[in-house]
DOGU-395742 format. One record per residue: residue in one letter; x, y, z of N, C-alpha, C in turn. Coordinates in steps of 0.2 Angstrom, whole numbers, padded with zeros to 4 digits, always signed. Layout:
# DOGU-395742
AXYZXYZXYZ ...
END
This chain:
# DOGU-395742
M+0228+0630+0508+0225+0625+0512+0229+0623+0518 K+0227+0623+0524+0231+0621+0530+0233+0614+0530 M+0239+0612+0531+0241+0605+0531+0239+0602+0537 T+0238+0595+0537+0236+0591+0542+0242+0590+0547 D+0241+0587+0553+0247+0586+0557+0252+0581+0554 H+0249+0576+0550+0253+0571+0547+0257+0574+0541 E+0254+0579+0537+0257+0582+0532+0263+0587+0535 Q+0261+0590+0540+0266+0595+0543+0272+0590+0546 F+0270+0585+0549+0276+0580+0551+0280+0578+0546 L+0278+0576+0540+0282+0574+0534+0286+0579+0531 A+0283+0585+0531+0286+0591+0528+0292+0593+0533 E+0291+0593+0539+0296+0595+0544+0302+0589+0544 R+0300+0583+0543+0305+0578+0544+0310+0578+0538 S+0308+0581+0532+0312+0581+0526+0317+0586+0527 K+0316+0591+0532+0321+0597+0533+0327+0595+0538 C+0327+0590+0541+0332+0588+0546+0333+0581+0547 L+0337+0579+0551+0338+0572+0554+0335+0572+0560 G+0330+0567+0561+0327+0566+0567+0328+0559+0570 G+0325+0558+0576+0326+0552+0580+0325+0545+0576 S+0320+0545+0571+0319+0539+0567+0325+0538+0562 D+0329+0543+0561+0335+0542+0556+0341+0540+0560 A+0341+0539+0566+0347+0537+0570+0349+0530+0568 G+0344+0526+0567+0346+0519+0565+0349+0519+0558 D+0347+0523+0554+0350+0523+0547+0357+0526+0547 L+0358+0531+0551+0364+0535+0551+0370+0530+0554 L+0368+0526+0559+0372+0521+0562+0372+0514+0559 G+0368+0513+0554+0368+0507+0551+0365+0501+0555 L+0361+0503+0560+0359+0498+0565+0354+0493+0562 P+0354+0487+0564+0349+0482+0562+0342+0483+0565 P+0337+0481+0562+0336+0477+0556+0336+0480+0550 Y+0335+0487+0550+0334+0490+0543+0338+0496+0542 G+0343+0498+0546+0347+0504+0546+0351+0504+0539 C+0351+0509+0536+0356+0510+0530+0357+0517+0528 E+0363+0520+0529+0364+0527+0528+0363+0529+0520 R+0365+0524+0516+0364+0525+0509+0356+0527+0507 K+0352+0523+0510+0345+0524+0509+0343+0530+0512 L+0345+0532+0518+0344+0539+0521+0346+0544+0516 W+0352+0544+0513+0354+0549+0509+0349+0550+0503 F+0347+0545+0500+0342+0545+0494+0335+0549+0497 E+0333+0547+0503+0327+0550+0506+0328+0558+0507 K+0333+0560+0511+0334+0567+0512+0336+0571+0506 K+0339+0568+0501+0341+0571+0495+0335+0573+0491 G+0330+0569+0492+0323+0570+0489+0323+0566+0482 V+0327+0561+0482+0328+0557+0476+0321+0553+0475 P+0317+0553+0470+0311+0549+0469+0312+0542+0470 A+0308+0539+0475+0309+0531+0476+0306+0527+0470 D+0309+0521+0470+0307+0516+0465+0300+0513+0466 F+0299+0513+0473+0293+0509+0475+0290+0514+0480 E+0283+0514+0480+0279+0518+0485+0279+0514+0492 F+0279+0518+0497+0279+0515+0504+0272+0512+0505 E+0272+0506+0507+0266+0502+0507+0264+0501+0515 V+0258+0503+0516+0256+0503+0523+0253+0496+0524 T+0258+0492+0527+0256+0485+0529+0251+0484+0535 N+0249+0478+0536+0245+0477+0542+0249+0478+0548 H+0255+0477+0548+0259+0478+0554+0260+0486+0556 V+0260+0490+0550+0261+0497+0551+0254+0500+0554 R+0248+0497+0551+0242+0500+0553+0240+0498+0560 R+0242+0492+0562+0241+0489+0568+0245+0494+0573 G+0251+0495+0572+0255+0499+0577+0252+0506+0577 Q+0250+0509+0572+0247+0516+0572+0240+0516+0576 A+0236+0511+0575+0230+0510+0578+0230+0509+0586 L+0236+0506+0588+0236+0504+0595+0241+0509+0599 E+0244+0514+0595+0248+0518+0598+0245+0522+0604 E+0239+0525+0603+0236+0529+0608+0234+0525+0614 I+0232+0519+0613+0231+0514+0619+0237+0513+0623 A+0243+0512+0619+0249+0511+0622+0251+0516+0627 F+0250+0523+0624+0252+0528+0628+0248+0529+0635 Q+0241+0527+0634+0237+0528+0640+0239+0522+0645 E+0241+0516+0643+0243+0511+0647+0249+0513+0651 F+0254+0516+0647+0260+0518+0650+0259+0523+0656 Y+0254+0528+0655+0253+0533+0660+0250+0529+0666 R+0245+0524+0665+0242+0521+0670+0247+0516+0674 E+0250+0512+0670+0255+0507+0673+0260+0510+0677 F+0263+0516+0675+0269+0518+0678+0267+0525+0682 K+0261+0527+0683+0259+0533+0686+0262+0539+0684 A+0262+0540+0677+0265+0545+0674+0260+0550+0671 A+0262+0557+0671+0257+0562+0669+0260+0564+0662 H+0255+0566+0658+0257+0568+0651+0258+0575+0651 L+0263+0578+0647+0265+0585+0647+0264+0587+0639 R+0262+0593+0639+0262+0596+0632+0269+0597+0629 P+0269+0597+0622+0276+0598+0619+0278+0605+0622 Y+0285+0606+0622+0288+0612+0625+0294+0614+0621 K+0296+0620+0623+0303+0622+0620+0307+0624+0625 Q+0314+0624+0624+0318+0625+0629+0322+0631+0628 D+0322+0636+0632+0325+0643+0631+0331+0643+0636 S+0335+0648+0636+0341+0649+0641+0338+0649+0648 D+0332+0652+0649+0330+0653+0656+0325+0647+0658 G+0325+0641+0654+0321+0636+0657+0316+0633+0651 L+0311+0629+0654+0307+0626+0649+0300+0630+0649 H+0298+0630+0643+0291+0634+0642+0287+0629+0637 F+0281+0628+0640+0276+0624+0636+0272+0628+0631 Y+0270+0624+0626+0266+0627+0621+0258+0627+0623 P+0255+0632+0625+0248+0632+0627+0243+0631+0621 D+0245+0632+0615+0241+0632+0610+0241+0626+0606 R+0245+0621+0608+0246+0615+0604+0241+0609+0607 G+0240+0604+0603+0236+0598+0606+0240+0594+0610 P+0238+0589+0613+0241+0584+0618+0247+0580+0614 A+0246+0579+0608+0251+0575+0604+0258+0578+0604 G+0263+0574+0605+0270+0577+0604+0272+0577+0597 D+0269+0573+0592+0272+0572+0586+0271+0578+0581 V+0267+0583+0583+0266+0589+0578+0271+0595+0580 V+0275+0594+0585+0280+0599+0586+0287+0597+0585 L+0290+0601+0580+0297+0599+0579+0302+0603+0583 H+0306+0599+0587+0311+0603+0591+0318+0602+0587 M+0321+0608+0587+0327+0608+0583+0333+0611+0588 T+0339+0609+0586+0345+0611+0589+0347+0617+0585 Q+0352+0620+0588+0355+0626+0585+0359+0624+0578 D+0360+0618+0577+0364+0615+0571+0360+0617+0565 G+0353+0617+0566+0349+0619+0560+0347+0612+0556 H+0350+0607+0557+0349+0601+0553+0347+0595+0558 V+0347+0596+0564+0346+0590+0569+0339+0592+0573 G+0334+0588+0572+0328+0589+0576+0325+0583+0578 V+0319+0583+0581+0316+0577+0584+0308+0579+0584 H+0304+0574+0583+0297+0574+0584+0296+0568+0590 V+0296+0571+0596+0295+0566+0602+0288+0563+0602 D+0288+0557+0603+0281+0554+0604+0277+0557+0609 R+0280+0557+0615+0276+0561+0621+0281+0563+0626 F+0279+0569+0629+0283+0571+0635+0279+0569+0641 F+0282+0567+0646+0279+0565+0652+0283+0567+0659 K+0280+0566+0664+0284+0567+0671+0281+0562+0675 A+0285+0560+0680+0283+0555+0685+0287+0556+0691 E+0285+0552+0697+0289+0552+0703+0296+0550+0702 W+0297+0545+0698+0304+0542+0696+0308+0546+0691 T+0305+0551+0689+0309+0556+0685+0310+0563+0689 L+0308+0562+0695+0309+0568+0700+0304+0574+0697 G+0299+0572+0694+0294+0577+0692+0296+0581+0686 R+0302+0579+0683+0305+0583+0677+0302+0581+0671 P+0302+0585+0665+0299+0583+0659+0304+0578+0656 S+0301+0573+0653+0305+0567+0651+0302+0565+0644 V+0307+0561+0640+0305+0559+0633+0302+0552+0634 L+0297+0551+0630+0294+0544+0629+0294+0542+0622 E+0296+0536+0621+0295+0533+0614+0291+0526+0615 I+0286+0525+0611+0282+0520+0611+0283+0515+0605 K+0283+0509+0606+0283+0504+0601+0278+0498+0602 V+0275+0496+0597+0270+0490+0597+0272+0485+0592 P+0277+0480+0594+0279+0475+0590+0274+0469+0590 T+0276+0464+0587+0272+0457+0587+0273+0454+0594 V+0269+0450+0596+0269+0447+0603+0275+0443+0603 F+0277+0439+0597+0283+0435+0597+0290+0439+0599 A+0290+0445+0595+0296+0450+0596+0296+0452+0603 W+0290+0454+0606+0289+0457+0613+0292+0451+0618 R+0290+0445+0617+0293+0440+0621+0300+0439+0621 N+0303+0440+0615+0310+0440+0614+0313+0446+0618 Y+0311+0452+0618+0314+0457+0622+0313+0456+0629 K+0308+0453+0631+0307+0451+0638+0312+0446+0641 R+0313+0441+0636+0318+0436+0638+0325+0439+0638 L+0327+0443+0633+0333+0446+0633+0334+0452+0638 D+0329+0454+0640+0329+0460+0645+0333+0466+0642 A+0332+0467+0635+0335+0472+0632+0332+0474+0625 P+0331+0480+0624+0327+0482+0618+0332+0483+0612 P+0330+0483+0606+0334+0484+0600+0338+0490+0600 Q+0344+0490+0598+0349+0496+0598+0346+0502+0595 T+0342+0501+0589+0340+0506+0585+0334+0510+0589 W+0330+0507+0593+0325+0510+0597+0329+0514+0603 T+0334+0511+0606+0337+0515+0611+0340+0521+0609 A+0343+0521+0603+0347+0526+0599+0341+0532+0598 Q+0335+0530+0596+0330+0535+0595+0328+0539+0601 V+0328+0535+0607+0327+0539+0613+0333+0543+0615 Q+0339+0541+0614+0345+0545+0615+0344+0552+0611 W+0342+0551+0605+0342+0557+0600+0337+0562+0603 G+0331+0559+0605+0326+0564+0608+0329+0567+0614 L+0333+0564+0618+0336+0567+0624+0341+0572+0622 M+0345+0571+0617+0350+0575+0615+0347+0582+0612 V+0341+0581+0608+0338+0587+0606+0334+0591+0611 S+0330+0588+0615+0326+0591+0620+0329+0594+0626 G+0335+0591+0627+0338+0593+0634+0335+0589+0640 C+0331+0585+0639+0328+0581+0645+0333+0577+0649 E+0332+0576+0655+0337+0572+0659+0334+0565+0660 F+0328+0563+0658+0326+0556+0658+0322+0555+0652 G+0323+0548+0650+0319+0545+0644+0317+0538+0646 A+0312+0536+0642+0309+0529+0643+0307+0527+0636 L+0308+0520+0635+0306+0517+0630+0301+0512+0632 Y+0295+0512+0629+0289+0507+0632+0287+0503+0626 I+0288+0496+0627+0286+0492+0622+0280+0488+0624 F+0275+0489+0620+0268+0487+0622+0266+0481+0619 N+0263+0476+0623+0260+0470+0621+0253+0470+0622 P+0249+0471+0616+0242+0472+0617+0238+0466+0619 D+0241+0460+0618+0238+0454+0620+0238+0453+0627 A+0243+0454+0630+0244+0454+0638+0241+0460+0641 F+0241+0466+0637+0239+0472+0639+0243+0475+0644 T+0250+0474+0643+0255+0477+0647+0261+0478+0643 G+0266+0481+0646+0272+0483+0642+0278+0482+0646 L+0284+0483+0642+0291+0483+0645+0293+0490+0645 K+0295+0493+0651+0298+0499+0651+0306+0499+0652 F+0309+0503+0648+0317+0503+0648+0318+0510+0649 D+0322+0512+0655+0324+0518+0657+0330+0520+0653 V+0330+0526+0650+0336+0528+0646+0339+0535+0649 K+0345+0535+0651+0348+0541+0653+0352+0544+0648 P+0353+0551+0648+0357+0554+0642+0364+0551+0642 D+0367+0550+0636+0374+0548+0636+0377+0553+0632 P+0381+0558+0635+0384+0563+0632+0389+0561+0626 E+0393+0555+0627+0397+0553+0622+0393+0551+0616 M+0388+0548+0617+0384+0546+0611+0381+0552+0607 H+0379+0557+0611+0376+0563+0608+0381+0566+0604 K+0388+0566+0606+0393+0570+0602+0394+0566+0596 A+0394+0559+0596+0395+0555+0590+0389+0556+0585 F+0383+0557+0588+0377+0558+0584+0378+0565+0580 R+0380+0570+0584+0381+0577+0580+0387+0576+0575 D+0392+0573+0577+0398+0572+0572+0395+0569+0565 I+0392+0563+0566+0390+0559+0561+0384+0563+0557 A+0380+0567+0560+0375+0571+0557+0378+0576+0553 E+0383+0579+0555+0386+0585+0552+0389+0582+0545 V+0393+0577+0546+0396+0574+0539+0391+0572+0534 F+0385+0569+0537+0380+0566+0532+0377+0572+0529 W+0375+0577+0533+0371+0583+0530+0375+0587+0525 T+0382+0587+0526+0386+0590+0521+0386+0586+0515 S+0386+0580+0515+0386+0575+0509+0380+0576+0505 L+0374+0579+0507+0368+0580+0503+0369+0586+0498 S+0375+0589+0498+0377+0594+0493+0380+0591+0487 L+0381+0585+0488+0384+0581+0482+0379+0578+0477 D+0381+0577+0471+0376+0575+0466+0375+0567+0466 E+0381+0564+0468+0380+0556+0469+0380+0554+0476 N+0377+0549+0477+0377+0546+0484+0384+0543+0486 P+0387+0546+0491+0394+0544+0493+0394+0538+0498 C+0388+0536+0501+0388+0531+0506+0389+0524+0503 D+0392+0520+0507+0393+0513+0504+0387+0509+0503 K+0387+0505+0498+0382+0500+0497+0382+0494+0502 L+0377+0492+0504+0377+0486+0508+0379+0480+0504 P+0382+0474+0507+0384+0468+0503+0378+0465+0499 D+0380+0462+0493+0375+0459+0489+0372+0453+0493 G+0365+0453+0492+0361+0448+0496+0359+0450+0503 D+0361+0456+0505+0358+0459+0511+0351+0460+0511 A+0348+0457+0517+0340+0457+0517+0337+0464+0517 R+0341+0469+0519+0338+0476+0520+0337+0478+0513 C+0341+0476+0508+0340+0479+0501+0333+0477+0498 Y+0330+0471+0500+0324+0469+0496+0318+0473+0499 S+0319+0476+0504+0313+0480+0507+0314+0488+0506 C+0320+0490+0503+0322+0497+0502+0318+0500+0496 R+0315+0505+0497+0311+0509+0491+0316+0511+0486 W+0322+0512+0487+0327+0514+0482+0331+0508+0479 R+0329+0502+0480+0333+0496+0478+0335+0496+0470 T+0331+0499+0466+0332+0498+0459+0338+0503+0457 K+0337+0509+0460+0342+0514+0458+0349+0513+0461 C+0349+0510+0467+0355+0508+0471+0358+0502+0468 K+0354+0496+0467+0357+0490+0466+0354+0486+0460 G+0349+0489+0456+0346+0486+0451+0341+0481+0452 I+0339+0480+0459+0335+0475+0461+0328+0477+0458 G+0324+0473+0455+0318+0474+0452+0318+0478+0445 E+0324+0479+0443+0325+0483+0437+0322+0479+0430 R+0323+0473+0430+0321+0469+0424+0318+0463+0427 A+0314+0459+0422+0311+0453+0424+0317+0448+0424 F+0315+0442+0428+0320+0437+0429+0322+0434+0422 D+0328+0434+0421+0331+0431+0415+0335+0425+0416 P+0332+0419+0416+0335+0413+0419+0340+0411+0413 S+0346+0408+0416+0350+0404+0411+0347+0398+0409 P+0350+0395+0404+0347+0388+0401+0347+0383+0407 Q+0352+0383+0411+0352+0378+0417+0346+0379+0422 E+0346+0386+0424+0340+0388+0428+0333+0386+0426 L+0333+0388+0419+0326+0387+0416+0324+0379+0416 Q+0329+0375+0415+0328+0368+0415+0326+0365+0422 E+0330+0368+0427+0328+0366+0434+0321+0368+0435 I+0318+0374+0433+0312+0376+0434+0307+0371+0430 V+0308+0369+0424+0304+0365+0420+0304+0358+0424 D+0310+0355+0426+0310+0349+0430+0306+0349+0436 L+0305+0355+0439+0301+0355+0445+0294+0356+0443 G+0292+0357+0437+0285+0357+0435+0283+0364+0436 G+0287+0369+0436+0285+0376+0438+0285+0380+0432 F+0283+0387+0433+0283+0392+0428+0285+0398+0430 L+0287+0403+0426+0289+0409+0427+0284+0415+0428 R+0285+0419+0433+0280+0424+0434+0284+0430+0438 D+0285+0435+0435+0289+0441+0438+0286+0447+0436 D+0279+0448+0436+0276+0454+0433+0271+0457+0438 S+0271+0455+0444+0266+0457+0449+0269+0460+0455 S+0268+0467+0456+0270+0470+0462+0267+0467+0469 R+0261+0464+0468+0258+0461+0474+0262+0455+0476 L+0265+0451+0471+0269+0445+0472+0275+0447+0476 V+0278+0453+0475+0284+0455+0478+0282+0457+0486 T+0276+0460+0486+0273+0461+0493+0272+0455+0497 I+0269+0450+0494+0268+0444+0498+0274+0440+0500 V+0279+0441+0495+0286+0437+0497+0289+0441+0503 D+0288+0448+0503+0291+0452+0509+0287+0450+0515 L+0281+0449+0515+0277+0448+0521+0278+0441+0523 W+0279+0436+0518+0280+0429+0520+0287+0429+0524 E+0292+0432+0522+0299+0432+0525+0298+0435+0532 E+0294+0440+0533+0293+0443+0539+0289+0439+0544 A+0284+0435+0541+0281+0430+0545+0285+0424+0547 K+0290+0422+0543+0295+0417+0544+0299+0419+0550 R+0301+0426+0550+0305+0428+0556+0301+0428+0563 D+0295+0430+0562+0291+0430+0568+0290+0422+0570 A+0289+0418+0566+0288+0411+0567+0294+0408+0571 G+0300+0410+0568+0306+0408+0571+0307+0410+0578 E+0305+0417+0580+0305+0419+0586+0301+0415+0591 A+0295+0413+0588+0290+0409+0592+0293+0402+0594 T+0296+0399+0589+0299+0393+0590+0305+0393+0595 K+0309+0398+0595+0314+0399+0599+0312+0399+0606 Y+0306+0403+0607+0303+0404+0614+0300+0398+0616 K+0297+0394+0612+0294+0388+0614+0299+0383+0616 D+0305+0383+0612+0311+0378+0614+0314+0380+0621 E+0314+0387+0622+0317+0389+0629+0312+0387+0635 L+0306+0387+0633+0301+0385+0639+0301+0378+0640 K+0302+0374+0634+0303+0367+0635+0309+0365+0639 D+0315+0368+0638+0321+0367+0641+0320+0368+0649 E+0316+0374+0650+0315+0376+0657+0310+0370+0661 L+0305+0368+0657+0301+0362+0660+0305+0356+0661 M+0310+0355+0656+0314+0349+0657+0318+0349+0663 G+0320+0355+0665+0324+0356+0671+0320+0354+0677 L+0313+0356+0677+0309+0355+0682+0307+0347+0683 L+0308+0344+0677+0306+0337+0677+0312+0332+0677 K+0318+0334+0679+0324+0330+0680+0323+0324+0684 G+0319+0325+0690+0318+0320+0694+0312+0316+0693 P+0306+0320+0694+0299+0317+0693+0298+0316+0686 K+0294+0311+0684+0291+0310+0677+0285+0314+0676 V+0281+0315+0681+0275+0319+0681+0274+0324+0686 L+0272+0330+0684+0271+0336+0688+0263+0338+0687 M+0260+0341+0692+0254+0343+0692+0254+0351+0692 A+0251+0354+0688+0251+0362+0687+0243+0364+0686 D+0240+0366+0692+0234+0369+0691+0229+0365+0688 G+0229+0358+0690+0224+0353+0687+0226+0350+0681 R+0232+0352+0678+0235+0349+0672+0241+0345+0674 K+0241+0339+0670+0247+0334+0672+0252+0335+0666 L+0258+0336+0668+0263+0337+0663+0268+0330+0664 V+0268+0327+0658+0271+0320+0658+0277+0320+0654 R+0282+0318+0656+0289+0317+0653+0290+0310+0651 K+0291+0309+0645+0292+0302+0642+0298+0301+0638 E+0302+0296+0639+0308+0295+0635+0307+0288+0631 T+0309+0289+0625+0309+0283+0620+0315+0283+0616 V+0317+0277+0614+0323+0275+0610+0321+0274+0603 V+0324+0279+0599+0322+0278+0592+0328+0277+0588 P+0328+0273+0582+0333+0271+0578+0335+0277+0574 V+0342+0279+0573+0344+0284+0569+0350+0281+0565 K+0349+0279+0559+0354+0276+0554+0357+0271+0558 A+0364+0271+0560+0367+0266+0562+0367+0265+0570 H+0364+0270+0573+0364+0270+0580+0357+0272+0583 T+0356+0272+0589+0349+0274+0592+0351+0280+0597 Q+0345+0284+0598+0346+0290+0602+0339+0290+0606 N+0340+0293+0612+0334+0295+0616+0330+0301+0614 R+0324+0300+0614+0320+0306+0612+0315+0307+0618 V+0315+0314+0620+0311+0316+0626+0305+0320+0623 T+0299+0318+0625+0293+0322+0623+0289+0324+0630 L+0286+0330+0629+0282+0332+0635+0275+0333+0632 T+0270+0330+0637+0263+0331+0635+0259+0334+0641 V+0255+0338+0639+0251+0341+0644+0244+0338+0644 I+0241+0335+0649+0235+0332+0650+0230+0336+0654 K+0225+0338+0651+0220+0342+0655+0215+0338+0658 
END
C-alpha cells in the first residue's frame, strides 16, 4: 500500500536530523531538549502518545491560508520542490506544489530538511528561497511584533533549511489570522551557524549508536519535562500515583480537598491550563504596555478624543497601610 504524504514525511523524518530538530539540538526555548531528541531518533517507545491539541489542529488548518497570504502580501511566486546538482537547480516536475513531501539531504547522509515552501520574489532577485510558516496565538503574535524579533528556534529552523538547500535567501512568516496579516523576517545564510549545526549534528548522530542516552537531563522542575513524551523513562514523571507525606495529606484535608491522580485527561487539562496562563500573561503585558503609551499621551491633558471616543485620565488617592498613594485609571467613554 502506498504511503500518504504525511506517512512518508514521518518515515523520512526518522532517518535524519531536520529543521524542526534544530531547536532540540541546541536546547533552545521554549521546548528544545537534546535528550528528548535522542529518545525520538533512537526509536525508543514514548511513554505518552502525541496529542493533537486545538493549537496543533488550528495551525495545520490555517497553514495553507497563511501561505497564500504570504504570496499575495509580498508579491512572491511559489516554486515546486527542487534538487541541487553540481550544475545548478533542477525542479521536480512530477511532484505536487507542497514542499513538505520532498526530503532534501546533504552528503552527510544524516542531515536533511522538509522545507515548508520554496518561493521567489523581486526582493530575492528571482532566486529560489526558503519559506517557513508559523501560526501562533494572537497574543504571541503581538509580542513578536512588539519585540520585532522571532523566537530563536524558528530562526534556527530557517537557517537549517538554507544550509541543506543551498538557497541564498530565506523568510520566516508569522501569520495572524485575526488581523489576516503577518510578520515577515528575512533570514540570510549564516556560514558559521551552519558549521556549528553540522558539528553538533555529527556528534549527536554518532551518539545514537550507544545503548544509553548520553545527553544531560534538564534541571528538576523544568517546565519542558512535563510536556515531554519520554518524561517517565527520563525522570520518572507520571511513573506512579501521587504518594503524599502525612503532612501533605493533612494540608489537603485541611483545604477540604481530595486526591485524584488517575486520569490522563486531567494531565492534559493541566497542560492546556498552563499554556493558557502563558497566553494570558502575554496579553496582560501587552495591555500594560498600551496603557503606559496612553499615559504618555495624557501627561498634559486629562481628556483626549479619539474617533468619537473620550479617553479620561483620573487620579485618586487611596490608603495603603501606613501611607497613601496615587492611583491612575483610564476610562474609554463611547
